[in-house]
TORKOL-4160 file (C-alpha; in steps of 0.2 Angstrom, whole numbers, padded with zeros to 4 digits, m for minus):
490
<pt num="1" X="0538" Y="0577" Z="0485"/>
<pt num="2" X="0536" Y="0588" Z="0501"/>
<pt num="3" X="0538" Y="0573" Z="0513"/>
<pt num="4" X="0554" Y="0567" Z="0504"/>
<pt num="5" X="0561" Y="0585" Z="0506"/>
<pt num="6" X="0557" Y="0584" Z="0524"/>
<pt num="7" X="0565" Y="0568" Z="0526"/>
<pt num="8" X="0581" Y="0574" Z="0517"/>
<pt num="9" X="0581" Y="0589" Z="0528"/>
<pt num="10" X="0580" Y="0578" Z="0544"/>
<pt num="11" X="0596" Y="0573" Z="0554"/>
<pt num="12" X="0606" Y="0559" Z="0547"/>
<pt num="13" X="0603" Y="0549" Z="0563"/>
<pt num="14" X="0584" Y="0551" Z="0561"/>
<pt num="15" X="0585" Y="0544" Z="0544"/>
<pt num="16" X="0597" Y="0530" Z="0548"/>
<pt num="17" X="0587" Y="0523" Z="0563"/>
<pt num="18" X="0571" Y="0524" Z="0552"/>
<pt num="19" X="0579" Y="0515" Z="0537"/>
<pt num="20" X="0588" Y="0503" Z="0548"/>
<pt num="21" X="0572" Y="0498" Z="0557"/>
<pt num="22" X="0561" Y="0499" Z="0542"/>
<pt num="23" X="0572" Y="0487" Z="0532"/>
<pt num="24" X="0568" Y="0473" Z="0544"/>
<pt num="25" X="0551" Y="0473" Z="0534"/>
<pt num="26" X="0561" Y="0466" Z="0520"/>
<pt num="27" X="0563" Y="0450" Z="0528"/>
<pt num="28" X="0545" Y="0449" Z="0534"/>
<pt num="29" X="0539" Y="0453" Z="0516"/>
<pt num="30" X="0551" Y="0441" Z="0508"/>
<pt num="31" X="0546" Y="0426" Z="0518"/>
<pt num="32" X="0527" Y="0430" Z="0515"/>
<pt num="33" X="0529" Y="0429" Z="0496"/>
<pt num="34" X="0543" Y="0416" Z="0495"/>
<pt num="35" X="0534" Y="0403" Z="0503"/>
<pt num="36" X="0520" Y="0406" Z="0491"/>
<pt num="37" X="0532" Y="0403" Z="0476"/>
<pt num="38" X="0540" Y="0388" Z="0485"/>
<pt num="39" X="0523" Y="0379" Z="0490"/>
<pt num="40" X="0520" Y="0369" Z="0474"/>
<pt num="41" X="0538" Y="0362" Z="0474"/>
<pt num="42" X="0537" Y="0358" Z="0493"/>
<pt num="43" X="0521" Y="0349" Z="0490"/>
<pt num="44" X="0528" Y="0339" Z="0476"/>
<pt num="45" X="0544" Y="0334" Z="0486"/>
<pt num="46" X="0534" Y="0329" Z="0502"/>
<pt num="47" X="0519" Y="0322" Z="0493"/>
<pt num="48" X="0506" Y="0334" Z="0500"/>
<pt num="49" X="0490" Y="0334" Z="0491"/>
<pt num="50" X="0477" Y="0341" Z="0503"/>
<pt num="51" X="0473" Y="0360" Z="0502"/>
<pt num="52" X="0470" Y="0360" Z="0521"/>
<pt num="53" X="0488" Y="0353" Z="0523"/>
<pt num="54" X="0495" Y="0366" Z="0511"/>
<pt num="55" X="0487" Y="0380" Z="0521"/>
<pt num="56" X="0493" Y="0373" Z="0537"/>
<pt num="57" X="0511" Y="0372" Z="0530"/>
<pt num="58" X="0510" Y="0390" Z="0525"/>
<pt num="59" X="0503" Y="0395" Z="0542"/>
<pt num="60" X="0516" Y="0386" Z="0553"/>
<pt num="61" X="0526" Y="0402" Z="0553"/>
<pt num="62" X="0511" Y="0411" Z="0560"/>
<pt num="63" X="0512" Y="0400" Z="0576"/>
<pt num="64" X="0529" Y="0407" Z="0579"/>
<pt num="65" X="0524" Y="0425" Z="0575"/>
<pt num="66" X="0510" Y="0425" Z="0588"/>
<pt num="67" X="0522" Y="0419" Z="0601"/>
<pt num="68" X="0535" Y="0432" Z="0596"/>
<pt num="69" X="0522" Y="0446" Z="0595"/>
<pt num="70" X="0516" Y="0442" Z="0613"/>
<pt num="71" X="0533" Y="0442" Z="0620"/>
<pt num="72" X="0540" Y="0457" Z="0609"/>
<pt num="73" X="0534" Y="0471" Z="0620"/>
<pt num="74" X="0542" Y="0464" Z="0636"/>
<pt num="75" X="0558" Y="0459" Z="0627"/>
<pt num="76" X="0560" Y="0477" Z="0619"/>
<pt num="77" X="0557" Y="0485" Z="0636"/>
<pt num="78" X="0569" Y="0473" Z="0645"/>
<pt num="79" X="0583" Y="0472" Z="0633"/>
<pt num="80" X="0581" Y="0487" Z="0621"/>
<pt num="81" X="0573" Y="0490" Z="0605"/>
<pt num="82" X="0589" Y="0490" Z="0595"/>
<pt num="83" X="0596" Y="0474" Z="0603"/>
<pt num="84" X="0580" Y="0465" Z="0599"/>
<pt num="85" X="0580" Y="0470" Z="0581"/>
<pt num="86" X="0598" Y="0464" Z="0579"/>
<pt num="87" X="0593" Y="0448" Z="0587"/>
<pt num="88" X="0578" Y="0446" Z="0575"/>
<pt num="89" X="0590" Y="0448" Z="0560"/>
<pt num="90" X="0602" Y="0435" Z="0566"/>
<pt num="91" X="0588" Y="0423" Z="0570"/>
<pt num="92" X="0580" Y="0426" Z="0553"/>
<pt num="93" X="0596" Y="0422" Z="0544"/>
<pt num="94" X="0599" Y="0406" Z="0554"/>
<pt num="95" X="0582" Y="0399" Z="0552"/>
<pt num="96" X="0580" Y="0403" Z="0534"/>
<pt num="97" X="0595" Y="0393" Z="0530"/>
<pt num="98" X="0589" Y="0379" Z="0541"/>
<pt num="99" X="0572" Y="0379" Z="0532"/>
<pt num="100" X="0581" Y="0377" Z="0516"/>
<pt num="101" X="0589" Y="0362" Z="0523"/>
<pt num="102" X="0574" Y="0354" Z="0530"/>
<pt num="103" X="0573" Y="0335" Z="0528"/>
<pt num="104" X="0554" Y="0332" Z="0532"/>
<pt num="105" X="0538" Y="0341" Z="0534"/>
<pt num="106" X="0540" Y="0340" Z="0553"/>
<pt num="107" X="0558" Y="0348" Z="0552"/>
<pt num="108" X="0552" Y="0362" Z="0540"/>
<pt num="109" X="0537" Y="0365" Z="0552"/>
<pt num="110" X="0549" Y="0367" Z="0567"/>
<pt num="111" X="0561" Y="0379" Z="0558"/>
<pt num="112" X="0547" Y="0390" Z="0551"/>
<pt num="113" X="0539" Y="0391" Z="0568"/>
<pt num="114" X="0556" Y="0397" Z="0575"/>
<pt num="115" X="0557" Y="0409" Z="0560"/>
<pt num="116" X="0540" Y="0416" Z="0564"/>
<pt num="117" X="0546" Y="0419" Z="0582"/>
<pt num="118" X="0559" Y="0431" Z="0575"/>
<pt num="119" X="0547" Y="0439" Z="0563"/>
<pt num="120" X="0534" Y="0441" Z="0577"/>
<pt num="121" X="0546" Y="0450" Z="0588"/>
<pt num="122" X="0551" Y="0462" Z="0574"/>
<pt num="123" X="0533" Y="0468" Z="0569"/>
<pt num="124" X="0531" Y="0473" Z="0587"/>
<pt num="125" X="0548" Y="0481" Z="0590"/>
<pt num="126" X="0550" Y="0490" Z="0574"/>
<pt num="127" X="0535" Y="0502" Z="0576"/>
<pt num="128" X="0540" Y="0506" Z="0594"/>
<pt num="129" X="0558" Y="0510" Z="0588"/>
<pt num="130" X="0553" Y="0521" Z="0573"/>
<pt num="131" X="0539" Y="0530" Z="0583"/>
<pt num="132" X="0551" Y="0534" Z="0597"/>
<pt num="133" X="0566" Y="0539" Z="0585"/>
<pt num="134" X="0556" Y="0551" Z="0573"/>
<pt num="135" X="0554" Y="0570" Z="0572"/>
<pt num="136" X="0535" Y="0574" Z="0574"/>
<pt num="137" X="0533" Y="0581" Z="0557"/>
<pt num="138" X="0538" Y="0565" Z="0548"/>
<pt num="139" X="0534" Y="0552" Z="0561"/>
<pt num="140" X="0520" Y="0545" Z="0550"/>
<pt num="141" X="0530" Y="0544" Z="0534"/>
<pt num="142" X="0545" Y="0535" Z="0543"/>
<pt num="143" X="0533" Y="0522" Z="0551"/>
<pt num="144" X="0525" Y="0519" Z="0533"/>
<pt num="145" X="0543" Y="0516" Z="0527"/>
<pt num="146" X="0541" Y="0499" Z="0536"/>
<pt num="147" X="0527" Y="0494" Z="0524"/>
<pt num="148" X="0538" Y="0501" Z="0509"/>
<pt num="149" X="0551" Y="0488" Z="0515"/>
<pt num="150" X="0539" Y="0474" Z="0517"/>
<pt num="151" X="0532" Y="0476" Z="0499"/>
<pt num="152" X="0549" Y="0477" Z="0493"/>
<pt num="153" X="0553" Y="0461" Z="0501"/>
<pt num="154" X="0537" Y="0453" Z="0494"/>
<pt num="155" X="0542" Y="0458" Z="0477"/>
<pt num="156" X="0560" Y="0451" Z="0480"/>
<pt num="157" X="0553" Y="0435" Z="0486"/>
<pt num="158" X="0542" Y="0433" Z="0470"/>
<pt num="159" X="0556" Y="0437" Z="0459"/>
<pt num="160" X="0568" Y="0424" Z="0467"/>
<pt num="161" X="0554" Y="0411" Z="0466"/>
<pt num="162" X="0551" Y="0415" Z="0448"/>
<pt num="163" X="0570" Y="0414" Z="0444"/>
<pt num="164" X="0572" Y="0398" Z="0452"/>
<pt num="165" X="0555" Y="0390" Z="0446"/>
<pt num="166" X="0564" Y="0382" Z="0432"/>
<pt num="167" X="0575" Y="0373" Z="0444"/>
<pt num="168" X="0561" Y="0368" Z="0455"/>
<pt num="169" X="0572" Y="0371" Z="0470"/>
<pt num="170" X="0561" Y="0377" Z="0485"/>
<pt num="171" X="0577" Y="0374" Z="0496"/>
<pt num="172" X="0586" Y="0388" Z="0487"/>
<pt num="173" X="0570" Y="0399" Z="0487"/>
<pt num="174" X="0569" Y="0398" Z="0506"/>
<pt num="175" X="0588" Y="0397" Z="0510"/>
<pt num="176" X="0592" Y="0413" Z="0500"/>
<pt num="177" X="0582" Y="0423" Z="0513"/>
<pt num="178" X="0597" Y="0423" Z="0524"/>
<pt num="179" X="0606" Y="0435" Z="0512"/>
<pt num="180" X="0595" Y="0450" Z="0516"/>
<pt num="181" X="0596" Y="0445" Z="0534"/>
<pt num="182" X="0615" Y="0446" Z="0535"/>
<pt num="183" X="0614" Y="0464" Z="0526"/>
<pt num="184" X="0601" Y="0470" Z="0538"/>
<pt num="185" X="0611" Y="0464" Z="0553"/>
<pt num="186" X="0626" Y="0474" Z="0548"/>
<pt num="187" X="0615" Y="0490" Z="0545"/>
<pt num="188" X="0606" Y="0488" Z="0562"/>
<pt num="189" X="0622" Y="0487" Z="0572"/>
<pt num="190" X="0625" Y="0505" Z="0568"/>
<pt num="191" X="0609" Y="0512" Z="0575"/>
<pt num="192" X="0608" Y="0517" Z="0593"/>
<pt num="193" X="0593" Y="0514" Z="0605"/>
<pt num="194" X="0578" Y="0526" Z="0607"/>
<pt num="195" X="0578" Y="0541" Z="0619"/>
<pt num="196" X="0563" Y="0533" Z="0628"/>
<pt num="197" X="0571" Y="0517" Z="0631"/>
<pt num="198" X="0586" Y="0525" Z="0638"/>
<pt num="199" X="0575" Y="0535" Z="0650"/>
<pt num="200" X="0566" Y="0519" Z="0655"/>
<pt num="201" X="0583" Y="0513" Z="0661"/>
<pt num="202" X="0588" Y="0529" Z="0670"/>
<pt num="203" X="0601" Y="0534" Z="0657"/>
<pt num="204" X="0596" Y="0552" Z="0654"/>
<pt num="205" X="0612" Y="0558" Z="0647"/>
<pt num="206" X="0612" Y="0544" Z="0633"/>
<pt num="207" X="0594" Y="0549" Z="0630"/>
<pt num="208" X="0598" Y="0568" Z="0628"/>
<pt num="209" X="0613" Y="0563" Z="0616"/>
<pt num="210" X="0602" Y="0553" Z="0605"/>
<pt num="211" X="0587" Y="0565" Z="0605"/>
<pt num="212" X="0598" Y="0580" Z="0600"/>
<pt num="213" X="0605" Y="0570" Z="0586"/>
<pt num="214" X="0588" Y="0564" Z="0580"/>
<pt num="215" X="0579" Y="0581" Z="0581"/>
<pt num="216" X="0591" Y="0596" Z="0583"/>
<pt num="217" X="0576" Y="0608" Z="0583"/>
<pt num="218" X="0567" Y="0600" Z="0598"/>
<pt num="219" X="0568" Y="0607" Z="0616"/>
<pt num="220" X="0578" Y="0592" Z="0623"/>
<pt num="221" X="0576" Y="0596" Z="0641"/>
<pt num="222" X="0557" Y="0599" Z="0640"/>
<pt num="223" X="0555" Y="0583" Z="0629"/>
<pt num="224" X="0565" Y="0572" Z="0642"/>
<pt num="225" X="0555" Y="0580" Z="0657"/>
<pt num="226" X="0539" Y="0575" Z="0648"/>
<pt num="227" X="0545" Y="0557" Z="0646"/>
<pt num="228" X="0551" Y="0557" Z="0664"/>
<pt num="229" X="0534" Y="0563" Z="0670"/>
<pt num="230" X="0525" Y="0550" Z="0660"/>
<pt num="231" X="0537" Y="0536" Z="0666"/>
<pt num="232" X="0535" Y="0542" Z="0684"/>
<pt num="233" X="0516" Y="0542" Z="0683"/>
<pt num="234" X="0517" Y="0524" Z="0676"/>
<pt num="235" X="0528" Y="0519" Z="0690"/>
<pt num="236" X="0516" Y="0526" Z="0703"/>
<pt num="237" X="0502" Y="0517" Z="0695"/>
<pt num="238" X="0512" Y="0501" Z="0696"/>
<pt num="239" X="0516" Y="0503" Z="0714"/>
<pt num="240" X="0498" Y="0506" Z="0718"/>
<pt num="241" X="0494" Y="0489" Z="0710"/>
<pt num="242" X="0488" Y="0495" Z="0693"/>
<pt num="243" X="0497" Y="0482" Z="0682"/>
<pt num="244" X="0499" Y="0485" Z="0664"/>
<pt num="245" X="0485" Y="0472" Z="0660"/>
<pt num="246" X="0473" Y="0482" Z="0672"/>
<pt num="247" X="0478" Y="0499" Z="0665"/>
<pt num="248" X="0474" Y="0493" Z="0647"/>
<pt num="249" X="0457" Y="0484" Z="0652"/>
<pt num="250" X="0450" Y="0499" Z="0662"/>
<pt num="251" X="0447" Y="0517" Z="0658"/>
<pt num="252" X="0454" Y="0527" Z="0650"/>
<pt num="253" X="0463" Y="0514" Z="0639"/>
<pt num="254" X="0450" Y="0501" Z="0637"/>
<pt num="255" X="0444" Y="0510" Z="0622"/>
<pt num="256" X="0462" Y="0511" Z="0615"/>
<pt num="257" X="0463" Y="0492" Z="0618"/>
<pt num="258" X="0447" Y="0488" Z="0609"/>
<pt num="259" X="0453" Y="0499" Z="0594"/>
<pt num="260" X="0470" Y="0490" Z="0592"/>
<pt num="261" X="0462" Y="0473" Z="0594"/>
<pt num="262" X="0449" Y="0477" Z="0581"/>
<pt num="263" X="0461" Y="0486" Z="0569"/>
<pt num="264" X="0474" Y="0472" Z="0570"/>
<pt num="265" X="0461" Y="0459" Z="0567"/>
<pt num="266" X="0453" Y="0469" Z="0552"/>
<pt num="267" X="0470" Y="0471" Z="0544"/>
<pt num="268" X="0472" Y="0452" Z="0540"/>
<pt num="269" X="0454" Y="0445" Z="0540"/>
<pt num="270" X="0451" Y="0455" Z="0525"/>
<pt num="271" X="0462" Y="0443" Z="0516"/>
<pt num="272" X="0478" Y="0452" Z="0510"/>
<pt num="273" X="0490" Y="0438" Z="0515"/>
<pt num="274" X="0479" Y="0426" Z="0506"/>
<pt num="275" X="0483" Y="0436" Z="0491"/>
<pt num="276" X="0502" Y="0436" Z="0495"/>
<pt num="277" X="0503" Y="0418" Z="0500"/>
<pt num="278" X="0492" Y="0411" Z="0487"/>
<pt num="279" X="0494" Y="0423" Z="0472"/>
<pt num="280" X="0501" Y="0409" Z="0461"/>
<pt num="281" X="0486" Y="0398" Z="0465"/>
<pt num="282" X="0474" Y="0412" Z="0462"/>
<pt num="283" X="0482" Y="0415" Z="0445"/>
<pt num="284" X="0479" Y="0397" Z="0441"/>
<pt num="285" X="0461" Y="0398" Z="0447"/>
<pt num="286" X="0459" Y="0412" Z="0434"/>
<pt num="287" X="0463" Y="0400" Z="0421"/>
<pt num="288" X="0482" Y="0402" Z="0418"/>
<pt num="289" X="0490" Y="0385" Z="0415"/>
<pt num="290" X="0503" Y="0379" Z="0429"/>
<pt num="291" X="0517" Y="0379" Z="0416"/>
<pt num="292" X="0515" Y="0397" Z="0412"/>
<pt num="293" X="0528" Y="0403" Z="0424"/>
<pt num="294" X="0528" Y="0421" Z="0417"/>
<pt num="295" X="0510" Y="0423" Z="0422"/>
<pt num="296" X="0510" Y="0413" Z="0438"/>
<pt num="297" X="0524" Y="0423" Z="0445"/>
<pt num="298" X="0524" Y="0439" Z="0434"/>
<pt num="299" X="0506" Y="0444" Z="0438"/>
<pt num="300" X="0510" Y="0444" Z="0457"/>
<pt num="301" X="0525" Y="0454" Z="0454"/>
<pt num="302" X="0516" Y="0467" Z="0444"/>
<pt num="303" X="0502" Y="0467" Z="0458"/>
<pt num="304" X="0515" Y="0471" Z="0471"/>
<pt num="305" X="0524" Y="0484" Z="0461"/>
<pt num="306" X="0508" Y="0493" Z="0460"/>
<pt num="307" X="0506" Y="0491" Z="0479"/>
<pt num="308" X="0523" Y="0498" Z="0481"/>
<pt num="309" X="0519" Y="0514" Z="0472"/>
<pt num="310" X="0503" Y="0515" Z="0483"/>
<pt num="311" X="0514" Y="0514" Z="0498"/>
<pt num="312" X="0524" Y="0529" Z="0492"/>
<pt num="313" X="0509" Y="0539" Z="0489"/>
<pt num="314" X="0503" Y="0535" Z="0507"/>
<pt num="315" X="0520" Y="0540" Z="0514"/>
<pt num="316" X="0519" Y="0556" Z="0505"/>
<pt num="317" X="0501" Y="0561" Z="0511"/>
<pt num="318" X="0499" Y="0553" Z="0529"/>
<pt num="319" X="0507" Y="0568" Z="0538"/>
<pt num="320" X="0498" Y="0580" Z="0527"/>
<pt num="321" X="0480" Y="0574" Z="0526"/>
<pt num="322" X="0480" Y="0563" Z="0541"/>
<pt num="323" X="0479" Y="0545" Z="0546"/>
<pt num="324" X="0460" Y="0542" Z="0545"/>
<pt num="325" X="0457" Y="0549" Z="0527"/>
<pt num="326" X="0471" Y="0538" Z="0520"/>
<pt num="327" X="0466" Y="0523" Z="0530"/>
<pt num="328" X="0447" Y="0524" Z="0525"/>
<pt num="329" X="0452" Y="0528" Z="0507"/>
<pt num="330" X="0462" Y="0512" Z="0506"/>
<pt num="331" X="0448" Y="0501" Z="0513"/>
<pt num="332" X="0436" Y="0509" Z="0501"/>
<pt num="333" X="0447" Y="0504" Z="0486"/>
<pt num="334" X="0448" Y="0486" Z="0494"/>
<pt num="335" X="0429" Y="0485" Z="0494"/>
<pt num="336" X="0428" Y="0490" Z="0476"/>
<pt num="337" X="0442" Y="0478" Z="0471"/>
<pt num="338" X="0432" Y="0464" Z="0480"/>
<pt num="339" X="0417" Y="0468" Z="0470"/>
<pt num="340" X="0427" Y="0466" Z="0454"/>
<pt num="341" X="0434" Y="0450" Z="0459"/>
<pt num="342" X="0417" Y="0443" Z="0464"/>
<pt num="343" X="0410" Y="0448" Z="0447"/>
<pt num="344" X="0425" Y="0441" Z="0438"/>
<pt num="345" X="0423" Y="0424" Z="0445"/>
<pt num="346" X="0404" Y="0424" Z="0446"/>
<pt num="347" X="0400" Y="0429" Z="0428"/>
<pt num="348" X="0416" Y="0424" Z="0420"/>
<pt num="349" X="0416" Y="0407" Z="0427"/>
<pt num="350" X="0397" Y="0404" Z="0426"/>
<pt num="351" X="0392" Y="0386" Z="0422"/>
<pt num="352" X="0410" Y="0380" Z="0427"/>
<pt num="353" X="0406" Y="0368" Z="0441"/>
<pt num="354" X="0423" Y="0363" Z="0447"/>
<pt num="355" X="0431" Y="0378" Z="0456"/>
<pt num="356" X="0448" Y="0371" Z="0455"/>
<pt num="357" X="0448" Y="0370" Z="0436"/>
<pt num="358" X="0442" Y="0387" Z="0430"/>
<pt num="359" X="0445" Y="0394" Z="0413"/>
<pt num="360" X="0442" Y="0412" Z="0411"/>
<pt num="361" X="0441" Y="0421" Z="0394"/>
<pt num="362" X="0455" Y="0434" Z="0391"/>
<pt num="363" X="0443" Y="0448" Z="0395"/>
<pt num="364" X="0438" Y="0441" Z="0412"/>
<pt num="365" X="0456" Y="0437" Z="0416"/>
<pt num="366" X="0462" Y="0455" Z="0413"/>
<pt num="367" X="0447" Y="0460" Z="0424"/>
<pt num="368" X="0453" Y="0448" Z="0438"/>
<pt num="369" X="0471" Y="0455" Z="0436"/>
<pt num="370" X="0464" Y="0473" Z="0438"/>
<pt num="371" X="0454" Y="0467" Z="0454"/>
<pt num="372" X="0469" Y="0459" Z="0462"/>
<pt num="373" X="0480" Y="0475" Z="0458"/>
<pt num="374" X="0467" Y="0487" Z="0465"/>
<pt num="375" X="0465" Y="0475" Z="0481"/>
<pt num="376" X="0483" Y="0476" Z="0484"/>
<pt num="377" X="0484" Y="0495" Z="0481"/>
<pt num="378" X="0470" Y="0498" Z="0493"/>
<pt num="379" X="0478" Y="0487" Z="0506"/>
<pt num="380" X="0496" Y="0494" Z="0505"/>
<pt num="381" X="0490" Y="0512" Z="0504"/>
<pt num="382" X="0478" Y="0510" Z="0519"/>
<pt num="383" X="0479" Y="0495" Z="0531"/>
<pt num="384" X="0497" Y="0490" Z="0526"/>
<pt num="385" X="0504" Y="0508" Z="0529"/>
<pt num="386" X="0493" Y="0513" Z="0544"/>
<pt num="387" X="0494" Y="0498" Z="0555"/>
<pt num="388" X="0512" Y="0502" Z="0558"/>
<pt num="389" X="0508" Y="0520" Z="0562"/>
<pt num="390" X="0495" Y="0516" Z="0574"/>
<pt num="391" X="0505" Y="0502" Z="0582"/>
<pt num="392" X="0518" Y="0515" Z="0586"/>
<pt num="393" X="0507" Y="0529" Z="0591"/>
<pt num="394" X="0491" Y="0523" Z="0600"/>
<pt num="395" X="0497" Y="0520" Z="0618"/>
<pt num="396" X="0509" Y="0530" Z="0629"/>
<pt num="397" X="0527" Y="0525" Z="0632"/>
<pt num="398" X="0524" Y="0514" Z="0647"/>
<pt num="399" X="0510" Y="0504" Z="0638"/>
<pt num="400" X="0517" Y="0505" Z="0620"/>
<pt num="401" X="0525" Y="0488" Z="0620"/>
<pt num="402" X="0510" Y="0479" Z="0627"/>
<pt num="403" X="0499" Y="0489" Z="0615"/>
<pt num="404" X="0509" Y="0484" Z="0600"/>
<pt num="405" X="0510" Y="0466" Z="0605"/>
<pt num="406" X="0491" Y="0466" Z="0607"/>
<pt num="407" X="0487" Y="0474" Z="0590"/>
<pt num="408" X="0499" Y="0463" Z="0581"/>
<pt num="409" X="0494" Y="0447" Z="0590"/>
<pt num="410" X="0476" Y="0450" Z="0585"/>
<pt num="411" X="0483" Y="0453" Z="0567"/>
<pt num="412" X="0492" Y="0437" Z="0567"/>
<pt num="413" X="0477" Y="0427" Z="0574"/>
<pt num="414" X="0467" Y="0433" Z="0559"/>
<pt num="415" X="0482" Y="0430" Z="0548"/>
<pt num="416" X="0482" Y="0412" Z="0553"/>
<pt num="417" X="0463" Y="0410" Z="0551"/>
<pt num="418" X="0464" Y="0416" Z="0533"/>
<pt num="419" X="0480" Y="0407" Z="0529"/>
<pt num="420" X="0472" Y="0390" Z="0534"/>
<pt num="421" X="0455" Y="0393" Z="0527"/>
<pt num="422" X="0458" Y="0402" Z="0511"/>
<pt num="423" X="0463" Y="0387" Z="0500"/>
<pt num="424" X="0448" Y="0376" Z="0506"/>
<pt num="425" X="0437" Y="0391" Z="0504"/>
<pt num="426" X="0443" Y="0393" Z="0486"/>
<pt num="427" X="0440" Y="0375" Z="0482"/>
<pt num="428" X="0422" Y="0375" Z="0490"/>
<pt num="429" X="0415" Y="0392" Z="0487"/>
<pt num="430" X="0425" Y="0396" Z="0471"/>
<pt num="431" X="0433" Y="0413" Z="0468"/>
<pt num="432" X="0417" Y="0423" Z="0468"/>
<pt num="433" X="0411" Y="0416" Z="0485"/>
<pt num="434" X="0428" Y="0418" Z="0493"/>
<pt num="435" X="0430" Y="0436" Z="0488"/>
<pt num="436" X="0412" Y="0440" Z="0493"/>
<pt num="437" X="0417" Y="0434" Z="0511"/>
<pt num="438" X="0433" Y="0445" Z="0511"/>
<pt num="439" X="0423" Y="0460" Z="0504"/>
<pt num="440" X="0410" Y="0458" Z="0518"/>
<pt num="441" X="0424" Y="0459" Z="0531"/>
<pt num="442" X="0431" Y="0474" Z="0522"/>
<pt num="443" X="0414" Y="0483" Z="0524"/>
<pt num="444" X="0414" Y="0479" Z="0543"/>
<pt num="445" X="0432" Y="0486" Z="0544"/>
<pt num="446" X="0427" Y="0502" Z="0536"/>
<pt num="447" X="0413" Y="0505" Z="0548"/>
<pt num="448" X="0425" Y="0500" Z="0563"/>
<pt num="449" X="0438" Y="0513" Z="0558"/>
<pt num="450" X="0426" Y="0526" Z="0555"/>
<pt num="451" X="0420" Y="0525" Z="0573"/>
<pt num="452" X="0435" Y="0521" Z="0583"/>
<pt num="453" X="0451" Y="0527" Z="0574"/>
<pt num="454" X="0459" Y="0543" Z="0581"/>
<pt num="455" X="0467" Y="0556" Z="0570"/>
<pt num="456" X="0485" Y="0558" Z="0577"/>
<pt num="457" X="0493" Y="0569" Z="0564"/>
<pt num="458" X="0504" Y="0582" Z="0571"/>
<pt num="459" X="0502" Y="0576" Z="0589"/>
<pt num="460" X="0517" Y="0574" Z="0600"/>
<pt num="461" X="0519" Y="0556" Z="0604"/>
<pt num="462" X="0516" Y="0559" Z="0623"/>
<pt num="463" X="0500" Y="0569" Z="0620"/>
<pt num="464" X="0491" Y="0555" Z="0611"/>
<pt num="465" X="0485" Y="0548" Z="0628"/>
<pt num="466" X="0474" Y="0564" Z="0630"/>
<pt num="467" X="0462" Y="0557" Z="0616"/>
<pt num="468" X="0459" Y="0541" Z="0626"/>
<pt num="469" X="0458" Y="0550" Z="0643"/>
<pt num="470" X="0444" Y="0562" Z="0635"/>
<pt num="471" X="0433" Y="0547" Z="0630"/>
<pt num="472" X="0439" Y="0545" Z="0612"/>
<pt num="473" X="0439" Y="0564" Z="0608"/>
<pt num="474" X="0452" Y="0577" Z="0607"/>
<pt num="475" X="0451" Y="0590" Z="0621"/>
<pt num="476" X="0446" Y="0607" Z="0615"/>
<pt num="477" X="0461" Y="0615" Z="0624"/>
<pt num="478" X="0474" Y="0600" Z="0623"/>
<pt num="479" X="0491" Y="0605" Z="0629"/>
<pt num="480" X="0498" Y="0597" Z="0613"/>
<pt num="481" X="0497" Y="0613" Z="0604"/>
<pt num="482" X="0508" Y="0621" Z="0617"/>
<pt num="483" X="0520" Y="0607" Z="0617"/>
<pt num="484" X="0521" Y="0608" Z="0598"/>
<pt num="485" X="0524" Y="0626" Z="0599"/>
<pt num="486" X="0538" Y="0624" Z="0611"/>
<pt num="487" X="0546" Y="0611" Z="0600"/>
<pt num="488" X="0545" Y="0623" Z="0585"/>
<pt num="489" X="0532" Y="0612" Z="0576"/>
<pt num="490" X="0516" Y="0623" Z="0577"/>
């Protein structure tokens, strides 16, 4: 409860900008689960029978997300974080409505690609916006709020799909996503941009005004001087011919680049969006009949509710125990859950040769439900929460947009691979083989994080660069402690 007390005692503007930004995650989560609930009805209307075609239909949105993630950093630097988030909410509203009105697979694909473009921009811009608008003490928790909103959106999407399943109307399922889009647009219009973006545009007075409202206890002039120095150094490097690409691919930030690419890829290659997209199909593979809508949609909802509780736990401890322990614990839970799922399908479905027509006994079905729940708890507590923290914290301000774009593009490439491959894998390898593959990736991810992930708890945002400049270790006499003391955070 300590972190909730800290948030309550923060300035109203700090909470407003964090909540306004984080709620963009609702539309991301809503779309992820909503398409899963609508998939069977879309397939029936458009006569789609191939698992590969269904996987491709689900993944069209990812094409747009990749393009949006690649462009998101540049757009945020050019036009501002707040303006881009307002644009995201407007575009999401428009293309959700158009998706519900699609008249063919081709038109649905086009609208979902454009919808993905908006989502791709949002997942880059939101971590930047929150990281640059948060007091140091609660920065991690406010970044985790994005995952809280995302899981809330996932639950909302499943509930809407469940409520409309009796009507069989995938058009309503997709089109109703416009409602949260409208509400979020109105909320975002009240938020200012970040102090760092104002400083990037030479608007020091605006930066000071916002910073004083966000964190009244900070030394405003010292903070802005630090930003100004960082931006001046970046400008000097640019004039010397050191492009952003060159800075990120050479020392000292090459190690940071490797970290964000690897972390982004690990987040999705371990399979979480397969669980979100295809939970109804996984539940059917566990032996529940397609007509049992209470199980087909109710089980995914319960799984996500457990995940939501896990996110709140992560939010409460990430600024107390640190980023690395929380992330490694989450991945460890995912590995254990994967082992449960492998056992469930390998033993519970022994002798059943058709992986698309599995019948598990009630005991094994319950075990499978526990495995799904633990997998989701581990992800939302670890990867799901910390990816947004590291996206906002890893790079200094002049590289933050490009760094976030790189991490989340890598994330989306893995998302596409899993989205397209999961249903064919489930058909060919069965549940046991499929979760064995995902579990293997989770083990590799654990080892990667153990070696490369920095601990950024309590570090001023502009001092995190010292970790990379010192070869992936914190300097023994880092100026961050002096900076923190000056700001009243030590």
